[in-house]
N, C-alpha and C positions, 0 to 999 in steps of 0.2 A: 137324339135331341137331348135326352137326359144327360148323356155323357158330356155334350157340349156345354150345357148349363153348369154342370159340376166343374168342368174345366175353367169356365169363365169365373165362377165363384172363387175357385182356388187362386186364380190369377189376381182377382180383385183383393182377396185377403192378403196375398203376398205383397202386393203393391202397397196396401194400407200399412202393413207391418213395417215395410221398408221406409216409407215416408215418416211414419211415427218415430222410428229409430233415429232417423236423421234429425228430426226436430228435437228429440230428447238430447241427442248428442251435442247439438248446437247450443242449447240453453245454458249449460254450465260455462261454456266458452264465452258467450255473450255476457253472462253474469260476472265472470271473472274480469273481463276487459272493462266492464263498467266501473271497477274499482279505480280506474285511472281518471275518472271524471267526477265532477260534482264536489260537494262539501262546502264548508264555510271557511273562508280564508282567515287564518289566525295570525300568521307572520309572513313577511316577505322582506327581501333585501335585494336591491339591484347593485349594491356595492359601488355606488357613485361617489360616496364620501369616504374619508378615512375610517378605519375599523372602529365601530362603536364598542368601546370596552365594557359598557354595561350590557350589551346584547351578546357579544362574543368573547369567549375566554380562550386564550392561546396557551397551550402547553407544548413546549418545543425543547428538544434535546440541545444542550449547550454546545453546539458545533459552529465553527466558523463558516462563513459564506452561506448563512441561513437567514431567511426572513419570511414573515407573513405580512402581507400588505394588500391594499386595494390599488388597482390601476385599470383605467379604461373600462370601468363598469364590471370589473372582475375581482374576485378574491384570489390572490396569488399565494400558493404554498410553494416556496422555493427553498428547500432545505437539504442539508447534507445528512441529517439524521431523522429520527422519528418526530412526528408532529401530530397533535390533535387540536382542532379548533371547535370548541363546544358552543352550541347555542345555549345561552343562559336562560332557558325557558323550560319549565317542567311540562312535558307532554303527557297527556292522559288518554288511555283507551284507544278509540278508533281514530286513526290519523293517516294522512298521506303526506309524505315529504317528497318534494321533487326539485330538480335543479339540472343545469347543464354543467358538464365537466370535461376537461381536455388534459391529457398528459402530453406536455410539450417536450419534443426531442428535436433540438435545433443547435446542438453543440455547446450548450451552456454547461457550467461547472457541475451542476446537479442534475442535468438532464439524463433521465434513465426511464425506460419503459417498464414501469412496475407500480403496483400498489395504489390503485384507485379504491380506497377503502372507506368504510363507514362503521361507526358505532351508533346504536340507537336503543331507546328504552333503558338507558344505563343508570344504575344506582349503586352506591357503595353500602352494603349491608352493615358495615361497621362504623360508618361515618356519614352523618347527614350532609356534610360538605363534600361534594364530589370533586371539585377542581383543586386537587392537591398533588398532582403528579407532574413528571418532568418530560413527558413525550416519548419515553422509552417504552416499547411495546410491553415488555414483561411487567411493568409497573401497573398495568391494567388487569392483570390476571385475577385479582380479588374482586372485581366488579361483577354485578349481575347485568347482563345486556345481550343484545344480538350484534353480530359482527359479520360483515361480508368483506373479504379481501379479494378484490377483482384484479387479476394479473399479478398475484403475489409471487414471491420467490423468483424475482427477476422475470416475471411474465411466464411462469410455468404452471400456475394453478389459479383457479377461482373457487373460493371456499366460503361456505356459510356455516357459522358456528353460533352456539349459545353458551355464553359464559355463565357458570352456575353461582359465582360468588364465593367459591371455596377453592379456587385455583384450577378447577376443571373447565376446560374449553371444549365442550362437546361438538364434534364435527357432525353436522346434520346432512350436508350435501356438498359435492364438489365436482368440478370439471377440470380437465387438462387438455381438451381439444382446442384447436385454434379459433373455432367459432366463438368460444366463450372467454377468450383471452383478449388482451388489449391491442389496439392499433395506434401507432404514434400519430399525434396531431389530429386525432379525430374527436369531434365534439359529441359526447354521449349524453343522452337525456336519461337521467336516473330517476326512478320512482320507488319509494319504499312505502309499503302499505301494512298497517296493523288494523285488522278488522275482525272483531268477534273471535279472537283466538287464532286467526290465520295470519301468518306472517309471510309477506311476499316481497320479492325484489325484482324490479323490472328494468330492462335496458332497451331503450328505443322502442318501447311498446311490447317487447317480448319478455315473458316471465322466465327469468333464470332460476329462481328458487321460490318454492311455496311450501309452507310447513304449518300443519295444524297442531299447535302446541297444547298438550294436555294441561300444562301449567304455565299459561302465558304471562309474560311480564306486562303489566297493565299501565305502568307509568315510568317515566324516566327521561333522560336527556339524550339529545342527538349530537354527534360530533363527526366532522370531516376528519378522516384519518389518512396518513400516508407516511412514507419514509424514503429518504434519499431520492427525491424526484422534483420535478418542476411541473406544477399543475395549476390550472385556471378554472375558477368556478363562477357561474353566473345564474341569474334568473331563479333565485332560491325562493321557495314557497312552502308553507305548511298549512294543510287543511284539516279541519275537524270533520269526521265522517259520522253519519247517523248510524245507530245500532241496527 
């Protein structure tokens, strides 16, 4: 009888530990996913009107057959060379940026499956005025900022970097598998979250990158970034998150 009681007690303890472990394991995942909801809406744009030059600043390499414009409720980046479209609003501390974006491949002159990219928390440590560049990628090396190049190098890599402001572009994480590369003509929902020093990048609700930065960039500007491609962006929103 005693052996049976001991056996039942051990089974109960084991079950309790197992269930507790599952609960603890689920909590961080739920807490992480909660980053994708809530917050106070700061800015939004449905791109139903021509580009607001006071809200958006375009830096584009001087190449022929290149344009940035709005059409059918979308911001269209159709360029032969590099392009950055900056949101002219200084973002601070805890934020979430989200939008939909598609890389169009339909036989157009610039259609190329590559470079669904973003800059964020960007500042120039040597110049208070950030918008002074020409769209060529190397001209941004002196900035402090975070950068994700999704499907870079003609859709061979997806990389997360931190620019240090001194020319160093520190590689934080990267992928080269097909799951994390681009598909043509697919609409992706992108979310970028800065929360209490954690920087994360989400694609269709999946966390591609997460980095606890010991020296986080706490304010700066956001920019859509690309090069030689045809892309369409919609449903842009920025939320302020609680600490």
